[in-house]
ChimeraX commands (.cxc) that place a marker at each C-alpha (Angstrom):
marker #1 position 19.94,-20.82,5.40 radius 0.5
marker #1 position 19.08,-22.10,8.88 radius 0.5
marker #1 position 18.82,-18.70,10.60 radius 0.5
marker #1 position 15.32,-17.64,11.61 radius 0.5
marker #1 position 16.17,-13.94,11.40 radius 0.5
marker #1 position 18.48,-11.89,9.17 radius 0.5
marker #1 position 22.12,-12.40,10.17 radius 0.5
marker #1 position 24.16,-9.27,10.84 radius 0.5
marker #1 position 27.31,-8.81,8.73 radius 0.5
marker #1 position 29.34,-8.46,11.94 radius 0.5
marker #1 position 28.31,-11.97,13.08 radius 0.5
marker #1 position 29.02,-13.45,9.65 radius 0.5
marker #1 position 32.39,-11.65,9.66 radius 0.5
marker #1 position 33.28,-13.22,13.01 radius 0.5
marker #1 position 32.29,-16.67,11.80 radius 0.5
marker #1 position 34.20,-16.34,8.52 radius 0.5
marker #1 position 37.10,-14.37,10.05 radius 0.5
marker #1 position 36.88,-11.59,7.48 radius 0.5
marker #1 position 36.03,-7.87,7.81 radius 0.5
marker #1 position 32.30,-6.99,7.84 radius 0.5
marker #1 position 32.74,-4.91,4.68 radius 0.5
marker #1 position 33.98,-8.04,2.89 radius 0.5
marker #1 position 30.91,-9.95,4.09 radius 0.5
marker #1 position 28.68,-7.30,2.52 radius 0.5
marker #1 position 30.67,-7.47,-0.73 radius 0.5
marker #1 position 30.37,-11.27,-0.86 radius 0.5
marker #1 position 26.66,-11.21,-0.05 radius 0.5
marker #1 position 26.02,-8.55,-2.69 radius 0.5
marker #1 position 27.91,-10.67,-5.26 radius 0.5
marker #1 position 25.91,-13.75,-4.30 radius 0.5
marker #1 position 22.64,-11.80,-4.43 radius 0.5
marker #1 position 23.42,-10.60,-7.98 radius 0.5
marker #1 position 24.43,-14.12,-9.07 radius 0.5
marker #1 position 21.25,-15.71,-7.67 radius 0.5
marker #1 position 19.16,-13.03,-9.37 radius 0.5
marker #1 position 20.98,-13.51,-12.69 radius 0.5
marker #1 position 20.47,-17.29,-12.48 radius 0.5
marker #1 position 16.72,-16.72,-11.93 radius 0.5
marker #1 position 16.66,-18.99,-8.91 radius 0.5
marker #1 position 13.65,-19.67,-6.71 radius 0.5
marker #1 position 15.37,-18.00,-3.77 radius 0.5
marker #1 position 17.20,-14.72,-3.24 radius 0.5
marker #1 position 19.69,-13.33,-0.76 radius 0.5
marker #1 position 18.48,-9.97,0.54 radius 0.5
marker #1 position 19.63,-7.39,3.03 radius 0.5
marker #1 position 16.81,-6.67,5.49 radius 0.5
marker #1 position 16.66,-5.34,9.05 radius 0.5
marker #1 position 20.41,-4.75,9.11 radius 0.5
marker #1 position 21.35,-8.30,8.13 radius 0.5
marker #1 position 21.31,-10.87,5.31 radius 0.5
marker #1 position 18.63,-13.49,4.76 radius 0.5
marker #1 position 17.72,-16.14,2.21 radius 0.5
marker #1 position 14.08,-16.00,1.15 radius 0.5
marker #1 position 11.92,-17.26,-1.66 radius 0.5
marker #1 position 11.82,-15.19,-4.84 radius 0.5
marker #1 position 8.93,-12.71,-4.92 radius 0.5
marker #1 position 7.60,-14.31,-8.12 radius 0.5
marker #1 position 6.81,-17.41,-6.05 radius 0.5
marker #1 position 4.94,-15.57,-3.29 radius 0.5
marker #1 position 1.52,-16.98,-4.24 radius 0.5
marker #1 position 2.80,-20.55,-4.10 radius 0.5
marker #1 position 4.69,-20.04,-0.84 radius 0.5
marker #1 position 1.70,-18.31,0.76 radius 0.5
marker #1 position -0.60,-21.21,-0.08 radius 0.5
marker #1 position 1.89,-23.64,1.40 radius 0.5
marker #1 position 2.63,-21.68,4.57 radius 0.5
marker #1 position -0.71,-20.09,5.41 radius 0.5
marker #1 position -3.13,-22.99,4.78 radius 0.5
marker #1 position -6.21,-21.32,6.25 radius 0.5
marker #1 position -4.44,-19.10,8.77 radius 0.5
marker #1 position -5.17,-15.41,8.73 radius 0.5
marker #1 position -3.14,-13.02,10.82 radius 0.5
marker #1 position -3.43,-9.82,8.84 radius 0.5
marker #1 position -3.31,-6.51,10.64 radius 0.5
marker #1 position -6.46,-4.41,10.79 radius 0.5
marker #1 position -6.63,-1.02,9.08 radius 0.5
marker #1 position -6.35,0.62,12.51 radius 0.5
marker #1 position -3.23,-1.42,13.30 radius 0.5
marker #1 position -1.63,-0.55,9.95 radius 0.5
marker #1 position -2.42,3.14,10.46 radius 0.5
marker #1 position -0.97,3.06,13.98 radius 0.5
marker #1 position 2.12,1.19,12.80 radius 0.5
marker #1 position 2.69,3.78,10.07 radius 0.5
marker #1 position 2.46,6.60,12.64 radius 0.5
marker #1 position 5.01,4.90,14.88 radius 0.5
marker #1 position 7.31,4.18,11.92 radius 0.5
marker #1 position 7.34,7.78,10.69 radius 0.5
marker #1 position 7.19,9.63,14.05 radius 0.5
marker #1 position 9.30,7.42,16.33 radius 0.5
marker #1 position 10.02,7.62,19.13 radius 0.5
marker #1 position 6.39,8.39,19.92 radius 0.5
marker #1 position 4.07,7.98,22.93 radius 0.5
marker #1 position 0.64,6.34,22.96 radius 0.5
marker #1 position -0.93,9.73,23.63 radius 0.5
marker #1 position 0.78,11.21,20.58 radius 0.5
marker #1 position -0.42,8.32,18.41 radius 0.5
marker #1 position -3.96,8.72,19.76 radius 0.5
marker #1 position -3.87,12.47,19.05 radius 0.5
marker #1 position -2.74,11.89,15.46 radius 0.5
marker #1 position -5.31,9.15,14.82 radius 0.5
marker #1 position -8.08,11.00,16.63 radius 0.5
marker #1 position -9.07,7.85,18.54 radius 0.5
marker #1 position -7.76,5.84,21.49 radius 0.5
marker #1 position -4.75,3.77,20.37 radius 0.5
marker #1 position -3.90,1.77,23.53 radius 0.5
marker #1 position -5.40,-1.56,22.44 radius 0.5
marker #1 position -3.90,-1.38,18.96 radius 0.5
marker #1 position -0.49,-0.43,20.38 radius 0.5
marker #1 position -0.63,-3.44,22.73 radius 0.5
marker #1 position -1.44,-5.71,19.78 radius 0.5
marker #1 position 1.48,-4.34,17.76 radius 0.5
marker #1 position 3.78,-4.75,20.75 radius 0.5
marker #1 position 2.59,-8.33,21.34 radius 0.5
marker #1 position 3.22,-9.19,17.70 radius 0.5
marker #1 position 6.71,-7.74,17.99 radius 0.5
marker #1 position 6.33,-4.87,15.51 radius 0.5
marker #1 position 6.88,-2.09,18.08 radius 0.5
marker #1 position 8.78,-1.93,21.36 radius 0.5
marker #1 position 9.29,0.42,24.29 radius 0.5
marker #1 position 12.32,2.64,23.80 radius 0.5
marker #1 position 12.52,4.71,26.95 radius 0.5
marker #1 position 10.56,7.54,28.47 radius 0.5
marker #1 position 9.76,11.06,27.36 radius 0.5
marker #1 position 11.63,13.71,29.34 radius 0.5
marker #1 position 8.49,15.86,29.60 radius 0.5
marker #1 position 5.78,15.85,32.26 radius 0.5
marker #1 position 4.45,12.39,33.06 radius 0.5
marker #1 position 7.46,10.73,31.41 radius 0.5
marker #1 position 5.31,8.79,28.94 radius 0.5
marker #1 position 6.66,5.56,27.48 radius 0.5
marker #1 position 8.04,6.01,23.98 radius 0.5
marker #1 position 7.69,3.42,21.21 radius 0.5
marker #1 position 9.74,2.57,18.13 radius 0.5
marker #1 position 9.47,-0.04,15.42 radius 0.5
marker #1 position 11.50,-3.25,15.69 radius 0.5
marker #1 position 13.74,-5.27,13.40 radius 0.5
marker #1 position 10.77,-7.61,12.92 radius 0.5
marker #1 position 8.88,-4.65,11.41 radius 0.5
marker #1 position 11.76,-4.02,8.99 radius 0.5
marker #1 position 11.97,-7.71,8.19 radius 0.5
marker #1 position 8.26,-8.04,7.44 radius 0.5
marker #1 position 8.40,-4.99,5.17 radius 0.5
marker #1 position 11.50,-6.38,3.48 radius 0.5
marker #1 position 13.56,-3.26,4.05 radius 0.5
marker #1 position 16.98,-2.78,5.58 radius 0.5
marker #1 position 16.38,0.40,7.55 radius 0.5
marker #1 position 13.80,3.11,8.20 radius 0.5
marker #1 position 15.54,5.23,5.55 radius 0.5
marker #1 position 14.08,2.77,3.01 radius 0.5
marker #1 position 10.51,3.78,3.89 radius 0.5
marker #1 position 8.89,5.80,1.11 radius 0.5
marker #1 position 8.91,9.56,1.74 radius 0.5
marker #1 position 5.84,10.66,3.66 radius 0.5
marker #1 position 5.23,13.37,1.06 radius 0.5
marker #1 position 4.26,10.64,-1.43 radius 0.5
marker #1 position 1.07,10.12,0.60 radius 0.5
marker #1 position 0.07,13.74,1.20 radius 0.5
marker #1 position -2.21,15.41,-1.33 radius 0.5
marker #1 position -1.07,18.66,-2.92 radius 0.5
marker #1 position -2.20,21.91,-1.28 radius 0.5
marker #1 position -4.46,22.87,-4.19 radius 0.5
marker #1 position -6.38,19.62,-3.89 radius 0.5
marker #1 position -6.85,20.03,-0.13 radius 0.5
marker #1 position -7.97,23.66,-0.57 radius 0.5
marker #1 position -10.46,22.65,-3.28 radius 0.5
marker #1 position -11.92,19.88,-1.15 radius 0.5
marker #1 position -12.20,22.24,1.82 radius 0.5
marker #1 position -14.05,24.88,-0.27 radius 0.5
marker #1 position -16.39,22.23,-1.65 radius 0.5
marker #1 position -17.18,20.83,1.80 radius 0.5
marker #1 position -17.74,24.29,3.31 radius 0.5
marker #1 position -20.01,25.19,0.39 radius 0.5
marker #1 position -22.26,22.25,1.24 radius 0.5
marker #1 position -22.73,23.27,4.87 radius 0.5
marker link #1:1,2 radius 0.2
marker link #1:2,3 radius 0.2
marker link #1:3,4 radius 0.2
marker link #1:4,5 radius 0.2
marker link #1:5,6 radius 0.2
marker link #1:6,7 radius 0.2
marker link #1:7,8 radius 0.2
marker link #1:8,9 radius 0.2
marker link #1:9,10 radius 0.2
marker link #1:10,11 radius 0.2
marker link #1:11,12 radius 0.2
marker link #1:12,13 radius 0.2
marker link #1:13,14 radius 0.2
marker link #1:14,15 radius 0.2
marker link #1:15,16 radius 0.2
marker link #1:16,17 radius 0.2
marker link #1:17,18 radius 0.2
marker link #1:18,19 radius 0.2
marker link #1:19,20 radius 0.2
marker link #1:20,21 radius 0.2
marker link #1:21,22 radius 0.2
marker link #1:22,23 radius 0.2
marker link #1:23,24 radius 0.2
marker link #1:24,25 radius 0.2
marker link #1:25,26 radius 0.2
marker link #1:26,27 radius 0.2
marker link #1:27,28 radius 0.2
marker link #1:28,29 radius 0.2
marker link #1:29,30 radius 0.2
marker link #1:30,31 radius 0.2
marker link #1:31,32 radius 0.2
marker link #1:32,33 radius 0.2
marker link #1:33,34 radius 0.2
marker link #1:34,35 radius 0.2
marker link #1:35,36 radius 0.2
marker link #1:36,37 radius 0.2
marker link #1:37,38 radius 0.2
marker link #1:38,39 radius 0.2
marker link #1:39,40 radius 0.2
marker link #1:40,41 radius 0.2
marker link #1:41,42 radius 0.2
marker link #1:42,43 radius 0.2
marker link #1:43,44 radius 0.2
marker link #1:44,45 radius 0.2
marker link #1:45,46 radius 0.2
marker link #1:46,47 radius 0.2
marker link #1:47,48 radius 0.2
marker link #1:48,49 radius 0.2
marker link #1:49,50 radius 0.2
marker link #1:50,51 radius 0.2
marker link #1:51,52 radius 0.2
marker link #1:52,53 radius 0.2
marker link #1:53,54 radius 0.2
marker link #1:54,55 radius 0.2
marker link #1:55,56 radius 0.2
marker link #1:56,57 radius 0.2
marker link #1:57,58 radius 0.2
marker link #1:58,59 radius 0.2
marker link #1:59,60 radius 0.2
marker link #1:60,61 radius 0.2
marker link #1:61,62 radius 0.2
marker link #1:62,63 radius 0.2
marker link #1:63,64 radius 0.2
marker link #1:64,65 radius 0.2
marker link #1:65,66 radius 0.2
marker link #1:66,67 radius 0.2
marker link #1:67,68 radius 0.2
marker link #1:68,69 radius 0.2
marker link #1:69,70 radius 0.2
marker link #1:70,71 radius 0.2
marker link #1:71,72 radius 0.2
marker link #1:72,73 radius 0.2
marker link #1:73,74 radius 0.2
marker link #1:74,75 radius 0.2
marker link #1:75,76 radius 0.2
marker link #1:76,77 radius 0.2
marker link #1:77,78 radius 0.2
marker link #1:78,79 radius 0.2
marker link #1:79,80 radius 0.2
marker link #1:80,81 radius 0.2
marker link #1:81,82 radius 0.2
marker link #1:82,83 radius 0.2
marker link #1:83,84 radius 0.2
marker link #1:84,85 radius 0.2
marker link #1:85,86 radius 0.2
marker link #1:86,87 radius 0.2
marker link #1:87,88 radius 0.2
marker link #1:88,89 radius 0.2
marker link #1:89,90 radius 0.2
marker link #1:90,91 radius 0.2
marker link #1:91,92 radius 0.2
marker link #1:92,93 radius 0.2
marker link #1:93,94 radius 0.2
marker link #1:94,95 radius 0.2
marker link #1:95,96 radius 0.2
marker link #1:96,97 radius 0.2
marker link #1:97,98 radius 0.2
marker link #1:98,99 radius 0.2
marker link #1:99,100 radius 0.2
marker link #1:100,101 radius 0.2
marker link #1:101,102 radius 0.2
marker link #1:102,103 radius 0.2
marker link #1:103,104 radius 0.2
marker link #1:104,105 radius 0.2
marker link #1:105,106 radius 0.2
marker link #1:106,107 radius 0.2
marker link #1:107,108 radius 0.2
marker link #1:108,109 radius 0.2
marker link #1:109,110 radius 0.2
marker link #1:110,111 radius 0.2
marker link #1:111,112 radius 0.2
marker link #1:112,113 radius 0.2
marker link #1:113,114 radius 0.2
marker link #1:114,115 radius 0.2
marker link #1:115,116 radius 0.2
marker link #1:116,117 radius 0.2
marker link #1:117,118 radius 0.2
marker link #1:118,119 radius 0.2
marker link #1:119,120 radius 0.2
marker link #1:120,121 radius 0.2
marker link #1:121,122 radius 0.2
marker link #1:122,123 radius 0.2
marker link #1:123,124 radius 0.2
marker link #1:124,125 radius 0.2
marker link #1:125,126 radius 0.2
marker link #1:126,127 radius 0.2
marker link #1:127,128 radius 0.2
marker link #1:128,129 radius 0.2
marker link #1:129,130 radius 0.2
marker link #1:130,131 radius 0.2
marker link #1:131,132 radius 0.2
marker link #1:132,133 radius 0.2
marker link #1:133,134 radius 0.2
marker link #1:134,135 radius 0.2
marker link #1:135,136 radius 0.2
marker link #1:136,137 radius 0.2
marker link #1:137,138 radius 0.2
marker link #1:138,139 radius 0.2
marker link #1:139,140 radius 0.2
marker link #1:140,141 radius 0.2
marker link #1:141,142 radius 0.2
marker link #1:142,143 radius 0.2
marker link #1:143,144 radius 0.2
marker link #1:144,145 radius 0.2
marker link #1:145,146 radius 0.2
marker link #1:146,147 radius 0.2
marker link #1:147,148 radius 0.2
marker link #1:148,149 radius 0.2
marker link #1:149,150 radius 0.2
marker link #1:150,151 radius 0.2
marker link #1:151,152 radius 0.2
marker link #1:152,153 radius 0.2
marker link #1:153,154 radius 0.2
marker link #1:154,155 radius 0.2
marker link #1:155,156 radius 0.2
marker link #1:156,157 radius 0.2
marker link #1:157,158 radius 0.2
marker link #1:158,159 radius 0.2
marker link #1:159,160 radius 0.2
marker link #1:160,161 radius 0.2
marker link #1:161,162 radius 0.2
marker link #1:162,163 radius 0.2
marker link #1:163,164 radius 0.2
marker link #1:164,165 radius 0.2
marker link #1:165,166 radius 0.2
marker link #1:166,167 radius 0.2
marker link #1:167,168 radius 0.2
marker link #1:168,169 radius 0.2
marker link #1:169,170 radius 0.2
marker link #1:170,171 radius 0.2
marker link #1:171,172 radius 0.2
marker link #1:172,173 radius 0.2
marker link #1:173,174 radius 0.2
view
């Protein structure tokens, strides 16, 4: 309860002197029990570890208590850039800019400063561009355990018939 970040099962296993698989079993049992008891907090697996957090039904109350006039939401450009990095990683700034169709350097710096993306090496191609990936903080803020928990990208892409129809309609107006 005192950890600022999710605690990895391996660390908990070392502290409790039990195998990591047993830690996961115990945490899953506790999570189910807390949920069944309808408590104000839950135990969740996020960013590769376990964390206590307030129940989602109490989000409005917690937000009013914690935020109190602060606003640190990400802009639409930052969210778009973050989504590109999440789904394409590792990815360079130039690749992100090409996908977005606009310069992404400033937004990428903001995301890196906030701890949502990090440098992960260099591209082996010409220029050896820096490559970026999302961080555990990104997973934690989304409330997911791994990138495999992201929704499939296909859920956000319109069907081919719709795109073709829109294209015909737009070309007909020109």
